C-alpha positions as a Markdown table, in Angstrom:
| # | Residue | x | y | z |
|---|---|---|---|---|
| 1 | Met | 0.0 | 0.1 | 0.0 |
| 2 | Gln | 2.9 | 2.2 | 0.8 |
| 3 | Ser | 4.3 | 1.8 | -2.7 |
| 4 | Leu | 0.8 | 2.6 | -4.1 |
| 5 | Glu | 0.8 | 5.7 | -1.9 |
| 6 | Glu | 4.3 | 6.5 | -3.1 |
| 7 | Gln | 3.2 | 6.0 | -6.7 |
| 8 | Leu | 0.1 | 8.1 | -6.0 |
| 9 | Tyr | 2.4 | 10.8 | -4.5 |
| 10 | Gly | 4.7 | 10.6 | -7.6 |
| 11 | Leu | 1.8 | 10.9 | -10.0 |
| 12 | Arg | 0.5 | 13.8 | -8.2 |
| 13 | Ser | 3.9 | 15.4 | -8.1 |
| 14 | His | 4.3 | 14.6 | -11.8 |
| 15 | Glu | 0.8 | 16.0 | -12.4 |
| 16 | Ala | 1.7 | 19.1 | -10.6 |
| 17 | Ala | 4.8 | 19.5 | -12.6 |
| 18 | Leu | 2.9 | 18.9 | -15.9 |
| 19 | Arg | 0.2 | 21.5 | -14.7 |
| 20 | Gln | 3.1 | 23.9 | -14.0 |
| 21 | Gln | 4.6 | 23.2 | -17.5 |
| 22 | Val | 1.2 | 23.6 | -19.2 |
| 23 | Gln | 0.6 | 26.9 | -17.3 |
| 24 | Glu | 4.0 | 28.1 | -18.4 |
| 25 | Gln | 3.3 | 27.2 | -21.9 |
| 26 | Leu | -0.1 | 28.9 | -22.0 |
| 27 | Glu | 1.5 | 32.0 | -20.5 |
| 28 | Gln | 4.2 | 31.9 | -23.1 |
| 29 | Glu | 1.5 | 31.4 | -25.8 |
| 30 | Gln | -0.5 | 34.2 | -24.4 |
| 31 | Gly | 2.7 | 36.3 | -24.4 |
| 32 | Gly | 3.4 | 35.2 | -28.0 |
| 33 | Arg | -0.1 | 36.2 | -28.9 |
| 34 | Gln | 0.4 | 39.5 | -27.3 |
| 35 | Asp | 3.7 | 39.9 | -29.1 |
| 36 | Leu | 1.9 | 39.0 | -32.4 |
| 37 | Ala | -0.9 | 41.6 | -31.6 |
| 38 | Arg | 1.7 | 44.2 | -30.9 |
| 39 | Leu | 3.6 | 43.4 | -34.1 |
| 40 | Asp | 0.4 | 43.5 | -36.0 |
| 41 | Ala | -0.5 | 46.9 | -34.6 |
| 42 | Thr | 3.1 | 47.9 | -35.4 |
| 43 | Ile | 2.7 | 46.7 | -38.9 |
| 44 | Asp | -0.6 | 48.5 | -39.3 |
| 45 | Asn | 1.0 | 51.7 | -37.9 |
| 46 | Gln | 3.9 | 51.4 | -40.3 |
| 47 | Arg | 1.7 | 50.8 | -43.2 |
| 48 | Glu | -0.5 | 53.8 | -42.3 |
| 49 | Thr | 2.7 | 55.9 | -42.0 |
| 50 | Val | 3.9 | 54.6 | -45.4 |
| 51 | Glu | 0.6 | 55.4 | -47.0 |
| 52 | Arg | 0.6 | 58.9 | -45.4 |
| 53 | Leu | 4.2 | 59.6 | -46.4 |
| 54 | Ala | 3.4 | 58.3 | -50.0 |
| 55 | Gly | 0.6 | 60.8 | -50.1 |
| 56 | Glu | 2.7 | 63.7 | -48.9 |
| 57 | Ala | 5.4 | 62.7 | -51.4 |
| 58 | Gly | 2.8 | 62.9 | -54.2 |
| 59 | Ala | 1.6 | 66.3 | -52.9 |
| 60 | Val | 5.3 | 67.4 | -52.8 |
| 61 | Arg | 5.9 | 66.2 | -56.4 |
| 62 | Glu | 2.6 | 68.1 | -57.6 |
| 63 | Arg | 3.9 | 71.2 | -55.8 |
| 64 | Arg | 7.3 | 70.9 | -57.3 |
| 65 | Ala | 5.7 | 70.5 | -60.8 |
| 66 | Lys | 3.7 | 73.5 | -60.3 |
| 67 | Asn | 6.6 | 75.4 | -59.0 |
| 68 | Asp | 8.7 | 74.3 | -62.0 |
| 69 | Ala | 5.8 | 75.5 | -64.4 |
| 70 | Gln | 5.6 | 78.8 | -62.4 |
| 71 | Arg | 9.5 | 79.2 | -62.6 |
| 72 | Ala | 9.5 | 78.5 | -66.4 |
| 73 | Glu | 6.7 | 81.1 | -66.8 |
| 74 | Ile | 8.6 | 83.7 | -64.7 |
| 75 | Glu | 11.7 | 82.9 | -66.6 |
| 76 | Gln | 9.9 | 83.7 | -69.8 |
| 77 | Lys | 8.5 | 87.0 | -68.5 |
| 78 | Val | 12.0 | 87.9 | -67.3 |
| 79 | Ala | 13.4 | 87.2 | -70.8 |
| 80 | Ala | 10.7 | 89.2 | -72.4 |
| 81 | Ala | 11.4 | 92.1 | -70.0 |
| 82 | Ala | 15.1 | 91.9 | -70.7 |
| 83 | Ala | 14.4 | 91.9 | -74.4 |
| 84 | Ala | 12.1 | 95.0 | -74.0 |
| 85 | Ile | 14.6 | 96.7 | -71.9 |
| 86 | Glu | 17.3 | 96.1 | -74.6 |
| 87 | Thr | 14.9 | 97.3 | -77.2 |
| 88 | Gly | 14.2 | 100.4 | -75.1 |
| 89 | Arg | 17.9 | 101.1 | -74.5 |
| 90 | Lys | 18.5 | 100.9 | -78.2 |
| 91 | Arg | 15.7 | 103.4 | -78.9 |
| 92 | Leu | 17.2 | 105.6 | -76.3 |
| 93 | Glu | 20.4 | 105.7 | -78.0 |
| 94 | Val | 18.7 | 106.6 | -81.3 |
| 95 | Leu | 16.7 | 109.3 | -79.6 |
| 96 | Arg | 19.9 | 110.6 | -77.9 |
| 97 | Ala | 21.6 | 110.6 | -81.4 |
| 98 | Asp | 18.6 | 112.4 | -82.9 |
| 99 | Phe | 18.5 | 115.0 | -80.1 |
| 100 | Ala | 22.2 | 115.6 | -80.5 |
| 101 | Arg | 21.6 | 116.2 | -84.3 |
| 102 | Ala | 18.7 | 118.4 | -83.6 |
| 103 | Arg | 20.8 | 120.4 | -81.1 |
| 104 | Asp | 23.7 | 120.8 | -83.6 |
| 105 | Asp | 21.1 | 121.9 | -86.3 |
| 106 | Arg | 19.6 | 124.4 | -84.0 |
| 107 | Asn | 23.1 | 125.8 | -83.0 |
| 108 | Arg | 23.9 | 126.0 | -86.7 |
| 109 | Leu | 20.7 | 127.7 | -87.6 |
| 110 | Arg | 21.4 | 130.2 | -84.7 |
| 111 | Ala | 24.8 | 130.8 | -86.0 |
| 112 | Asp | 23.3 | 131.2 | -89.7 |
| 113 | Asp | 20.8 | 133.5 | -88.2 |
| 114 | Ala | 23.3 | 135.6 | -86.3 |
| 115 | Lys | 25.3 | 135.8 | -89.7 |
| 116 | Leu | 22.1 | 136.9 | -91.5 |
| 117 | Arg | 21.3 | 139.5 | -89.0 |
| 118 | Asp | 24.8 | 140.8 | -89.2 |
| 119 | Glu | 24.6 | 140.8 | -93.0 |
| 120 | Arg | 21.3 | 142.5 | -92.9 |
| 121 | Ala | 22.5 | 145.1 | -90.4 |
| 122 | Gly | 25.4 | 145.7 | -92.9 |
| 123 | Leu | 23.0 | 146.0 | -95.8 |
| 124 | Glu | 20.7 | 148.3 | -93.9 |
| 125 | Thr | 23.7 | 150.4 | -93.0 |
| 126 | Asp | 24.7 | 150.4 | -96.7 |
| 127 | Leu | 21.1 | 151.2 | -97.7 |
| 128 | Ala | 21.0 | 154.1 | -95.2 |
| 129 | Val | 24.3 | 155.5 | -96.7 |
| 130 | Leu | 22.9 | 155.2 | -100.2 |
| 131 | Arg | 19.7 | 157.0 | -99.2 |
| 132 | Ala | 21.7 | 159.7 | -97.6 |
| 133 | Gly | 23.8 | 160.1 | -100.7 |
| 134 | Ile | 20.8 | 160.3 | -102.9 |
| 135 | Ala | 19.1 | 162.6 | -100.6 |
| 136 | Ser | 22.0 | 165.0 | -100.7 |
């Protein structure tokens, strides 16, 4: 009977050890499930982050394309303005040359007018002398 009791005691000890192992395995599995749940949540968060970043990258590409188009338009306007400035500069040079010629012509005409006045004064003097000679 004692051997039966010893066997019963051994079986109970073995049962307790097995229960302990089963409990530990259940806890490990529970921990593993929790780890898997955390990993799934992390993967979902990373997927959401990747999708958000992909959306932001698309928006950045659109803004960059828009900015490139605006830059090209501005560069065209700058080139047109530079061409207009160059045309205006050349026109200004022509006008300055025309003005210098007109000033030279005016000065020449004034000099001619002064010569003609002197000549007229001399002729008037000659005419007065002639009239005085005829009148005497």
